[in-house]
C-alpha positions in Angstrom: 0.0 0.0 0.0 1.2 3.5 -0.7 0.4 7.0 -1.6 -1.0 6.2 -5.0 1.7 7.1 -7.5 4.9 5.9 -9.0 8.2 7.8 -9.3 11.0 7.5 -11.7 14.6 8.8 -11.0 16.7 9.7 -14.0 19.8 10.9 -12.1 18.7 14.5 -12.4 15.2 14.6 -10.8 12.3 12.5 -9.5 9.3 12.5 -11.7 5.8 11.3 -10.9 3.9 8.8 -13.0 0.8 6.7 -12.9 -1.3 8.8 -10.4 -4.0 6.4 -9.2 -7.6 7.6 -9.3 -9.0 8.6 -5.9 -5.6 8.0 -4.3 -4.1 10.3 -1.6 -1.7 11.6 -4.3 -4.5 12.6 -6.7 -6.6 14.0 -3.8 -3.5 16.0 -2.7 -3.2 17.5 -6.2 -0.2 15.5 -7.6 -0.2 15.4 -11.4 1.5 13.3 -14.0 5.1 14.6 -14.7 5.4 16.6 -11.5 9.0 16.9 -10.3 9.4 16.2 -6.6 11.7 18.9 -5.1 11.3 18.3 -1.4 9.9 15.6 1.0 8.7 17.0 4.4 10.6 20.2 3.5 13.9 18.4 3.0 15.5 18.9 -0.5 16.0 15.6 -2.3 18.0 16.7 -5.3 21.3 15.2 -4.0 20.1 12.2 -2.1 20.5 8.6 -3.4 17.5 6.9 -4.8 17.5 4.3 -2.1 17.3 7.1 0.6 14.4 8.7 -1.3 12.5 5.4 -1.3 13.2 4.8 2.4 11.9 8.3 3.2 8.7 7.5 1.4 8.4 4.0 2.9 9.0 5.2 6.5 6.3 7.9 6.4 2.6 7.6 6.9 2.1 11.3 6.0 4.2 13.3 3.7 4.4 16.9 2.4 5.8 17.1 -1.1 7.0 20.3 -2.8 6.6 19.7 -6.5 7.1 21.6 -9.8 5.7 20.8 -13.2 8.2 19.3 -15.6 7.9 22.3 -18.0 8.5 24.8 -15.2 11.4 22.7 -13.9 13.0 22.7 -17.4 12.7 26.5 -17.6 14.7 26.9 -14.4 17.2 24.0 -14.7 19.3 24.0 -17.8 20.9 20.7 -17.0 17.5 19.0 -17.5 17.3 20.3 -21.1 18.8 18.4 -24.1 21.9 20.0 -25.6 21.3 21.7 -28.9 24.0 22.8 -31.3 21.8 25.4 -33.2 22.5 29.0 -32.5 20.1 31.9 -32.6 20.1 35.6 -31.8 17.3 38.0 -31.0 17.1 41.8 -31.1 14.0 41.8 -28.9 14.2 43.4 -25.5 12.0 42.1 -22.8 11.8 44.1 -19.5 9.5 41.5 -17.9 11.9 38.6 -17.7 11.9 38.5 -13.9 8.2 38.8 -13.7 7.7 36.0 -16.3 10.1 33.7 -14.4 8.3 34.3 -11.1 4.9 33.7 -12.7 6.1 30.5 -14.4 7.8 29.0 -11.3 4.5 27.6 -10.0 5.9 25.5 -7.2 3.3 24.2 -4.8 2.9 21.7 -1.9 0.9 18.5 -1.8 -0.1 16.9 1.5 -1.5 13.4 1.7 -1.6 10.3 3.8 -0.5 6.8 2.8 -3.2 4.2 2.4 -2.8 1.4 4.8 -4.6 -2.0 5.3 -7.0 -1.9 8.1 
C-alpha cells in the first residue's frame, strides 16, 4: 500500500507517473510529470534513490514540494537536451523577472499513505 503514484529517477530529478484515481496523491493535487523537489521540507536533489525510497516508505504522512516538468526545465538548464543550433534575437523584454516568477508555480501537496485496516 502506498500514496497512489509511481516515481522515476533519471539521475537528475524524481518525476511522478501513474497517479491512481482517488488516491491520496490525486486528492492532494499531484499530477503526471510533476517533479518532486522536497519531501517534508527536505531537499531531495542530492540524495541517493534508495534514501528517497526509504523516506517515502517510512512515512505515513508526507508533504511534497513539486514543480511541473515544464517549469522545472525552464529553471534548470541541466535538464534540457543539448542543442547545437545558435540563434540571436534583437527583442528586448523588460518583464523577464516577472515572467520567471509567474512560471515558477511551485506548490505543496499533502497526503496520507493508504494502509490496510
